[in-house]
Each structure stands twice: as C-alpha cells, then as structure tokens.
C-alpha angles and dihedrals in degrees: 000000000000117000110260112250128201111244129185111235113221123204121248118269129211110221122196118203125181121230095007089180092066120094102254097036092048095054094043087051092048091049095050093044088061093051132083118226111262094021091120089062091065105100125221094006092174092060099038103084133158122227093272093056098256120129124240087243093053091050091048092052091050099045107032103086094159092051106057137118113255106204123205131165154147127273129215092231145346111318116215094200123030117229112248092221095054114085094199134007124198127200130188097358124179116235089254092054092044092051090052091057092046091053090051090055130087094202126032117196120188119189111196097171100091111033121043093206089064091067093072092041093052090050090051093045097053091044093048091048092048091054090057096042092117090057093057111120087202133009116277131209124222117197120188116198106202136164136266088235086086084072098041099111097034116137116244117271087237116019090204092054112036091173091075106106128229117248135190090274090066096059095105089059095052121123121200131226107261091248092054103054091114090058094053090047090060091046091054091046092053091047091048094052091051133202088082136113129218136207123185112218118202114217115231117256127244133214157281113053110258114191121350093326093218094124117114115237116203112217145169135194113250092236091052090051088050089051090053090051089051091052091049092054094046100039101036095204121200102235114091105209126054136180116217110196135130125241096262123114095194122164121219086250090057092048096047093045091052093048091047090050094051100036105021144028093300095246129107133193128212110223130181116282090241091065091070087079089062092063108096094195093066125087121206093256090054092047089053090050092054093065101041112123112195137143112205137174124197096215101162099049094046091052100042111022128082101224126167095211120218096185108009093150093050142247098303096058092040098039097126093054091044090049093052091047089049092052096046094045093054095036091244095157118166114233119216114201132174123199115196136174146113122307116284093015090119102258094146093048092052092043092052092051091049091049092050093048097045098029093240133151117259109227114195122173100230094041092049092050092048092047093049094049092047090050092050093047092049092051091047091052090050090057095254102139097180092104099027094105092050090049092053090048091054093048091051090050092052092047091052094047103046093262096319128114123235114254094249091061091045089055092048093049093048093046091051089051095051090047092051117116096251092053094042094047101039106017135239147235112231107212117210097330139142098038100182140038092248093051091051091049093050093044100048101031114119106235091202094056116073115224115249121197089213092061113106092206118048113244111264141172106257091194094068105018111117115251091201130036121190117192112200118196142172138170120281090240092055093046093048093049091049092053093047090054094052116105117261091239089060100048098037109117095002135102088261092072117120091251098046106035099071090051093047091049092048092049090052092049089047093052091050100047098077127072092248100073134141089256089054089055091058092044089056090055091051092252101127114201119235109228116216123183122217114206107156142033094232122122086231088068091059091046088057091046090053091049089056091047094050091048088055099041098035128205120350111272097186139100110305125227119294121244089259092051090048090049092048091049091049089050091050090049090048092049089048091051091048091050090049091049090048091050092048091048091048090048091050091048092049090048091048091048091050090048091048091051092048089048092052091047089051092049091049092050092047091050091050090050091048092051090046090053094045094047095050096089092049093049090048091051092050092048095047101037112017110031098059094053092041092051092049091048092053089051091052090046090055091050098048098035095203121198090243107038094178094054091044091051092048092050090048094050091048093051095044101040105136092213092057113083 
C-alpha cells in the first residue's frame, strides 16, 4: 500500500476557449479536460510513482472530481457531433451572450493563429473584461495565443552573432511581418491592460522547400503548448509575455527532408521562392510562415514550469511519433487488402477498382519483380553499388531457372514492396499473391518475433498483414470459356494462352484442395476471407463485387484529394453541368421549332379550309349559271371558226345570257 501523501485540493476552474473546433484550440481543450487543477504544481511527476506504477499526477486526475478543468467554448460553425471533452459549445453568439460566458469563466483563452476574424473578437473580449474588472468576484486569467510572425522582421539580438536566440525579455523589441500587424496590435493591447498572460504559438511549417531552405522555423508540439497553458493556469506567474518553443533549431530544409524521408520518396527539390504562389493549397499566412527565419529560446518556461515534454527536441527528431499522431488525428489509416482466386477470375480488375476507390497501391507479382529489377539496374548504372550484390544474385537465379526467380527471392522482393513507404503510409491491394500457405507464412512472418509452438496465433508482421482478404471464385467451365473468348493479342505470351491456362488452373485447384491453403493461413490469424462468386462477364457483376468489398472495408480512411484534384473535379462537374444545360437548351429549341412548324402547318390547313368554304358559293354559281353557256359558246366557236374568236365568244355570251331577257 502506498504511503498516504498530503495533497492540496484545488477548486474546479471553468476555462473558455474560442473556436474549439479548430486544430490548436481543440487539442488544448482536450488536454485541459483531462487534467486536474493544480496538477502542474506536482514536481517530478515522472519519478513520483505509487506502488502500482501510476504517477501522483495520474491519480490526481482520476480521483479529484471537484478539482477539474471544465472547458467551454465557441465554434466557428454548426457542429454535427459534440466533443465529449467540451462541457458546453456555443455557436453564433451575440456580443452580449459571449460576454456573459466570458464573465462566468475563470480562465479565458483566445487563439488568434487560425482564424483571422478572431483577432478583432479577442481585442474586444479583453477590452470588455478589463472594463468590468472591478465587478469580478474572483480574479480571472486571460491567455492570448498568438503567432511567431509578430517577431518575423526583428533585428538580431547581436548583429555580430545572429545565432544568439531571442528570449521573452526581447518581446518589446519585436517587429512583425507586414501581414501580421493586426496580431501584434492585439498582443500590445493585452499587455497594456495588464493582469494577463501570453503564449506565443508557432504555426507548423508546410512543404516543399522554396528558396534555399536555410531559414530556421521555431515550432512546438500542440500537446507541449497545451502543457504550457496548463502551467500558466496553475502557477499564475508574474511575467506577462512568454515564448513557447521547443529546443530544436530546425531549418525548413531539415523539416521538409525529414517529412519526405518518412512519408515520401526521401528526396526534396529546391524551387524558386516565387513558385510558392503557384501552390493552391497555401494561404498567404502559411506562405509568410514558410520564410520566417528566427532563433528563439523559451528560457522562463524551461526554468520554472513543470512540463512533461512530448517533443522537446523538435519535429525532426520525433518525426515518426509526429507522423503517427498526424495519421491518427486525421483518420489517415492505411488499408491492407488481399485479393485471391483462380486465374482469369478477374482479380486484377477488382483490385484496380478497389485501388481507385480507396486510393491504394496495386501490388502485382510480375510488375513488382520487373520494377525491382529495373530499379537495381538503374542504381548500378548510376554507380550506386549498395545493391549490386543483390542484383547479381537475382541474375544468377534467373539464369539457373530459365528466367524465373527462386521463391526465396520472390518473397524478399514482395516483402520489400509491402514495407515500402507508399504501401506503409497509404496501404495496398495485394493481387493474387501469396498462392500457398508456405508463401503466406514466409511473406508475413515477423522476423523480429521468434516462433513459439505454444502460441495460438502464428507470429506475423502487423505492419504488412492484410486486414481484409477477398477470395474470388468461379467454375472451371466459366473460366475456360472466358479465356477462350479473349482476343489473341491479349492472351499471347501470358498464362491465359491455350497451352498454359489449363495447367495454371489445375495448379491453383491443387494448391487449394488440402487443408493447408493460403486461406487457411489467414483463418488461423483470425482474418476470415470473404468469398465472392463470379458468374458473368457483365460490368454489373463487378459493381456488385465492389458493393460487397465496400460493405466489408467501410468508408475510405486515406488521404483525401488535393486542392488541385478538388478543383479539377469541380471543373469537370461544371463542364458536365454546362453540357447538360446546353443539351437541355438544344432540346427545348428543337421542340419549340417542331411545335412552331406544326403550328404553321395547322394555320395553313385552316386557311385553305376557310378559302375552300368561302369559295363554294362562287363555284356553285359558275357551275350552275356560267359554265353551261360558256361551254356551248366554245362549241359554236369551234364550228364557225370566226376570224376573231374572242369577239365571237363575247357576242355569243351576251346574246345567250340567261339573266338577260
């Protein structure tokens, strides 16, 4: 039983934080919500452990219900799901409502590093609180989290030695970047009004390297910043201005190279400074931050605060931890999928569709071997002899096996591929491999973990083991018919040729008849394959397959589209909408033209009918009264054949007019 220690119980504190849905504010809020008030006053928390291994601070956090931080705050918009560590969230408050919540709080934290509109609000808040300072039932603390860009153009402490870092004592000499004058105005206002504490938060840097990249970027881990805020609240130190930076003196080049090594190909490229304005993902404030060049040292907090540092030595030395936190925070979880099945069942088609939907890397055996050999040859030609021996070994293996590699080298190549940065960071779809139990065991065995016969689950490398296995299958008759119907240009030189396919299909069936199969291997690990039957060649079949895959895997948890990809997609949608509008307009015009033509035809017909009706009495009159006499006159004219037929006919009609008596 641990010896009972006397601990001072601290009252609960209500902490207000603005924009708790923004990155920095959210994690400061989350950190404080897990702390007990006064916990930062416990010295040497790492060494002060009880008999069960828990620290005094941990115990205090768990047991001190009356001494906790109650975090409340505003949000930048409507939140669909409330954070479980925020006691109250406010949206679209009037100034009167906001002031009421500020007055109810013991600590007010304003973060002005992420939303420009919060600069004016922070200025109003500290001024409004200062006017009512005599009405405070108890003293309040106002913490402003600003940006290092308010120091960006400061002259060196010693012009002859630019390596000397700035400290808190130099804050009156600081000069802001021209785009951050509003930030420094709020800082000066808070200092002027007094009884306030300040923390400078350094925005994280972005890539790639623009310019030489030799400028130093001050930085701090968000949890370390939150720990400093906790110390400010608990300790209430007298000085009014604090720097919050880690001990690193990393340049932008150091940071970018490290990120590229962990998340990318490991190579960086210096480009002209002006090219930064071509990057659509960067806002002006972020561009300004890329070129800041400051050396800073947080002297006061290192000498006086009790901080359990997460990243005291900086991002470069702690990049793997920072990377994992980045992935977990944003839900960027790599997905490992394996698609298996007999030849010609459509594994590659399904794998390609999965890769496109989930943004994964398509890993095919033959392509990976070809890619590896090409890489080794290229390195050897460039004079890089690190892999020369391995290349010679592979060539010898292929010469001795009629152009094929021995299985041990195939396993090594495939394992290296799955452990590559793209596959580790984003995930992969393993297409048609491994094919046997032994191949699976060799490929996924963790070399660092010795096999123990007493273990229920075989040892395996969790970094590359598939989370989902989809086993496609079809009847031999269907597969054979599919292959026979493929064009000759497609099957020539492949395993789908008439000579090779029956043997490949028979080998697959043979490998999957016994109890020890590749699917059994995954079953033993608790990764139960999803069996999907293929019965037709229709695209609808693959749509149904993808629906089953998506039901099993769930929503994509990978890197989303870039700004450029979003813009391109928006442009495609806009063009599609314009085409649809143009088609609808053309259709309307065509329909209107047809209707107009029909209307004109109808009018013409009606006019003809009207004329026909109106002319009927006249025709009747001519037939009954004129035509008989006229006809008889013409007959007489033909008989007589006068020299002037017209005059003769006129004289005849005049004499024989029935209406003339």
